[in-house]
N, C-alpha and C positions, 0 to 999 in steps of 0.2 A: 565302696558295697553298691549294687543294685538290690532293691529293694521289693518285693512280691507285687505288685499293683493292687492288691486289697487294701493298701495302707495308708492307698491315697486315693481311692475308687470313690467319686463321689456315686453317681449312678449308669447303670446300663441304658444306655439312651437307646439302642438297636442292638434287640437280640439278634443271634444268629438267624434264627427262624423268619423272622423279619428280615434279615438282611436280604436273605440265601431266596425270598417270595419276590421282592423288589426287581433283585438282580433277573429274576425269570421273565420279570415281565419288561423290563428295559431290554434285555436279548428277543422274547418278543415283538415289541416295537420297532426295534432294528430291524429283525428278519423282514415284517413286514415293510418297511419305509426303501429297503435297498433291495426287494425280489429283486431277482433277475441281473443285479450288477454284482460287481466285486469291490470288493472296503477294503482297505488300509489303515488298522487300526495302531494307533502310534499311543504307548504309555509314556507319560511322566513318572520317570523311576524318584524314590523307589516308594513311594505312599503309593501310588497306583497297580503294584503289582499284583498283590491278591487278589482286589475288585478284578483287573483284568482276567484273570485266569479263568475266575466262578463265571465270570458275565461272557468269553468267546466259548467259554466249555455246550452254550444253549442256542449259540448262535448256527444257521445253519445253509448261510451263503458263503461262498467261496471269500478266504480272508486270508490278507497277509498280515504280521505284527512287525511293529517297529519299537525301539525305543528312544527315548530321549531324557536328557538330567539337564536342567537346568539350574544355575544358582543368579540370587541376586546380588547386588551391589551392593556397596556398604556396609553398615553394621546392622538392620535391617530391613524388613520389608518394606516397611513406613516410610523406610528413606532410600529406598530404591525407585521409587517414583517405575519401575516397569522398565527399569535398565537391568538385562539380564545379560550372564554369560552361558552359553551353549558349553557345557562342560562334556557332552556325551552328543552327539550329532547320530542324524539318519544317515543306513549304507544303503538305500533304494533311492531312487527317484519316484516325488510324487506326483510326477508333471502328469496331468487329467484323471487322475485317481480320486477316486469316491475315500474322502479322509474323517476317520472319527478320532478326538483324542480323548482318552483316556485318563482322567484324574481322579485323583482322592476324595481332595475338598477342594471348593473356589471362595476366599471372601472379599478380597478390594478387586481382584481381578486384574491386576498391573503385571503380574509375572505371564501371565496365561497370553494375556493381549497383546504380549510382544511377541510370546511366541507364535501367536495366529498372523501377526503383521508380517513376521518373517517365514511362515510357512507358507501365505501368502504369493510372496515373491515368487515361490517354485510352481506355482501354477497347475495348484490342483483342483479336478475336475468340482469339486465340494470340499467342506471343512467343518464341522461341529465338531461339537464336545459332548460327551458322556460323562459324568459329574456323579461320582457314589452320593456326597456332601456339596450342601448351596449355604453358603454361612451367608444368605443373604441380605442380614442387617447391615454388614462390613463391606458392600459392593461399592466401588466407585470408578469403576470402570464396565462398561457393557459389553459381555463376554458373547458369542451364541451359544447358551447352552442350548442343546434340541433333545437332553434326554438326562434327568437327573432325578437320584435317585430319591434322596432326602433333603426339604428344606428343615436346614437346622437353625436355634436361636445363637447369638453371639455366646459361645460358651468354650472351654478347651476342650477337646476332646483325644479321644487317645485309643487304640485296637484297632485289629482290621487293616494292616497296611501304615495305621497313623502313628507314631511315634511320640513319646515323651525321652528326649536324651538319647535318639536313635535306637530303641528298647523296645520291647511292647506293641512290636508290629503284626504278630504271630494269634493273638488274639482273637476268636474269630467273631466277635460283639465290637461297639463301638458302645465308649463309656465318654461319662465326662469327668473328670479330674476336680480333686478336693485340693485349691492350689495351697490351703491352711495347713495340708498336712502332706505335700508334696515336698520334697527333698532330691537336689539334682545328686547322681551317682559320686560317689568320692574316687580319686585317682582315679 
């Protein structure tokens, strides 16, 4: 059974109002930087969906949306060293287009670096990252983050697209987990 998040909530790290204010600021930066251009926004599924939908509501330049889903090989993200499997690829070409990859959180950078390397072979005009959260302390591979919502410490977070065993993505805030109180859902 899935327990209410309050059972393992440590603290609300980024409240809804602060999230939405920063997202509007990011959209304003994108509007300024890409004025007069067209944009292709690629959302990395599933965590980036909430961020994407709120972000593009405030972007007022012509844009198209695409989705990608990737998974790391191996037993865990640390073991993968960036070897990724594309589980959902783009349906349109990115050749000659200005591309922004929208991601929920970046930590080591391995997986996203591999995605960028793949996408660069498709010859976009430019490719940058817009991430909601940057867990910079865990960075092992440099990735071109152009737009960053929040830099956070190395804490386990959930809410606003980020899951706990696939649950709680729907919460309107980002919170930290008290790992001593968290029990994975049974069944």
